[in-house]
Structure formats: structure tokens, C-alpha cells
C-alpha positions in Angstrom: 0.0 0.0 0.0 1.3 3.4 -1.0 -0.6 6.5 0.2 -0.3 9.9 -1.1 -2.1 13.1 0.1 -3.5 14.7 -3.0 -4.9 17.8 -1.3 -3.6 18.3 2.2 -5.6 19.6 5.1 -5.9 23.4 5.4 -3.8 24.9 8.2 -3.2 28.4 6.8 -6.1 30.1 8.6 -7.2 29.5 12.2 -4.7 26.8 12.9 -1.7 28.9 11.9 -3.2 31.9 13.8 -3.6 29.8 17.0 0.0 28.5 16.7 1.3 32.0 16.2 -0.7 33.2 19.2 0.7 30.3 21.3 4.2 31.3 20.4 3.6 35.0 20.6 4.6 35.6 17.0 3.0 38.6 15.3 4.9 38.8 12.0 4.4 36.6 8.9 8.0 35.8 8.3 7.8 32.3 9.8 4.4 31.4 8.4 5.8 28.8 5.9 7.9 27.2 8.6 5.0 27.2 11.1 2.6 25.7 8.5 5.1 22.9 7.8 5.4 22.2 11.6 1.6 22.0 11.8 1.5 19.5 8.9 4.2 17.5 10.7 2.3 17.6 13.9 -0.8 16.4 12.1 1.1 13.5 10.7 2.5 12.6 14.1 -1.0 12.8 15.5 -2.2 10.4 12.9 0.7 8.0 13.6 -0.1 8.1 17.3 -3.9 7.9 17.2 -4.2 5.7 14.0 -6.7 8.3 12.6 -6.1 11.2 10.2 -7.2 14.3 12.2 -8.1 16.8 9.5 -9.9 15.9 6.2 -7.7 15.6 3.2 -8.0 14.1 -0.3 -5.9 10.9 -0.3 -4.9 8.2 -2.7 -3.9 4.6 -1.9 -2.5 2.3 -4.6 -3.5 -1.3 -4.2 -3.0 -4.5 -6.3 -5.9 -5.0 -8.7 -8.0 -7.7 -7.3 -11.5 -9.1 -7.1 -11.0 -9.7 -3.4 -11.9 -7.2 -0.7 -9.0 -5.0 0.2 -9.0 -2.6 3.2 -7.6 1.0 2.9 -5.1 1.7 5.6 -6.0 5.3 6.2 -8.9 6.0 8.7 -11.5 7.4 9.1 -12.6 7.4 5.4 -15.5 9.8 4.8 -16.1 9.0 1.1 -14.5 7.2 -1.8 -14.3 9.5 -4.8 -13.4 6.9 -7.4 -10.9 4.3 -8.7 -8.4 4.3 -11.5 -6.6 1.4 -13.1 -2.8 1.8 -13.5 -1.2 0.0 -16.4 2.4 -1.3 -16.2 3.6 1.9 -18.1 2.0 4.0 -15.4 -0.9 5.1 -17.7 -4.1 5.6 -15.7 -7.7 5.2 -16.7 -10.9 5.9 -14.8 -12.9 2.9 -13.7 -16.7 3.0 -14.1 -18.7 2.8 -10.8 -20.1 -0.6 -12.0 -16.5 -2.0 -12.2 -15.9 -1.8 -8.5 -17.6 -2.1 -5.1 -16.9 0.0 -2.0 -17.9 -0.6 1.6 -17.6 1.9 4.4 -17.9 0.7 8.0 -18.9 2.4 11.2 -15.3 2.5 12.5 -14.1 4.6 9.7 -12.7 1.8 7.6 -13.2 1.3 3.9 -12.9 -1.7 1.6 -12.8 -1.9 -2.2 -12.8 -4.7 -4.7 -13.0 -5.0 -8.5 -16.2 -6.5 -9.8 -14.8 -6.7 -13.3 -11.2 -7.3 -14.3 -9.6 -4.2 -15.9 -6.3 -5.5 -17.2 -4.4 -3.2 -14.9 -1.9 -4.5 -12.3 -2.7 -1.8 -9.8 -5.6 0.3 -8.7 -5.5 3.8 -7.3 -8.3 4.6 -4.8 -9.1 8.3 -4.3 -10.9 9.1 -1.1 -11.5 11.8 1.6 -10.4 10.9 5.1 -10.2 12.7 8.4 -11.9 13.0 11.7 -13.0 16.7 11.2 -13.6 18.8 8.1 -12.0 21.9 9.6 -9.5 22.9 12.3 -12.4 24.4 14.4 -14.3 21.1 14.3 -11.4 19.0 15.8 -11.9 17.9 19.4 -10.1 20.3 21.7 -7.6 17.7 23.0 -6.4 16.9 19.5 -6.1 20.6 18.6 -4.2 21.4 21.8 -1.9 18.4 21.3 -1.1 19.4 17.7 -0.4 23.0 18.7 1.8 22.0 21.6 3.8 19.6 19.4 4.2 22.2 16.6 5.3 24.7 19.2 7.7 22.1 20.7 9.3 21.5 17.3 9.6 25.2 16.7 11.4 25.7 20.0 13.8 22.8 19.1 14.6 24.2 15.6 18.1 25.4 16.8 19.4 21.8 16.2 19.1 20.3 19.6 18.5 16.5 19.4 15.0 15.8 20.6 13.0 12.7 21.4 11.1 11.2 18.4 8.1 10.5 20.6 5.6 13.3 21.3 6.0 15.1 24.6 4.1 13.4 27.5 1.5 16.2 27.6 0.8 15.8 23.9 0.4 12.0 24.2 -1.9 12.5 27.2 -4.1 14.8 25.1 -4.2 12.4 22.2 -4.6 9.1 24.1 -8.5 9.2 24.2 -8.6 9.1 20.4 -6.0 6.4 20.0 -7.2 3.3 18.2 -5.1 0.3 17.9 -5.7 -2.3 15.2 -4.3 -5.7 14.5 -2.8 -5.7 11.0 
């Protein structure tokens, strides 16, 4: 499974303003750096909780198969469509009658090909995330993401830091952590 984020979550508005307020930054000179730190904190939040915090348009590439295959990213909100990928990397759109999709109550999604397409791989485009906007995220997740981004900003001078999130961040995220057997 190979996942790509086609359209990332939006952090330029309220999220960036909250982080700048947390760090007492009033100028726009570090906005690109701070946005990057927010995206990194979102990725770390997903790695810790097992769930993508903010909605983004994603793509996972799976082997073409008539068997049900689960997407790794959670929670899936909607599957936008599937494309077949030929050996030369040429893509073609699959008709909705060529595949089946199932979404479950836990945020998982499964896909399978109903008709063989002649492609070796299939790209699945979908929207995933716990919240559609920064403001809709649960407060504990938001505060943890802000604290982690602020922590990384303060560590930017090159000091070696721990790869794990700070204990306060982990405590804020723990209620949303979902562990799965793979």
C-alpha cells in the first residue's frame, strides 16, 4: 500500500493563527515554517492515534483484485473513485459498475474490483479525516497538535530531541488512539 495526500488539510487560517498566538509571533516571516510544523504535527497525531485528524483528499495504490482490500487510512469519509494503473503508469478511470466499496462504522473502507480491468494496480481516491476543519477538531487533539508544533519550533536550533511526542501531547491524544491488528 502506498498512500499519497493529493490535497492536504488546510492549516493556513485558524490553525496557523492559534499557533502564532501560542508562540507570541506577530509577523508573517515564519508562516511557511509554522505551516510545515503544523503538517508534521498532524502526521504525528495520525501516527499516534491511528486516525487522520483533518480531512484531506488521499490516494492509496492497491494491487488490482476481485478480493476485498482494506484501505489503511482512517477514518474514510467518502470514496471519490478508482483508477486502473497500467504497467507503463498510464491511468484510466474505472466506471462505478467496475468496483464495489464498503464503508464501516469504525471509519474503515474496503474496495474490490467487480470486473477485471487488465491493470496490475488500482488507485483509490478518497476523503479521510476526523474533522472537516480545524475548528471542528476535538479540543484535546487541537491542543496536542499546537503543543507539538510549538515544541518542534522551539527545538529548531538543532538540539537533538526525542522522536516521541512530549508526554503532555500524548496524554491529550490518548483518548482518540485506536489500535488495530494488522
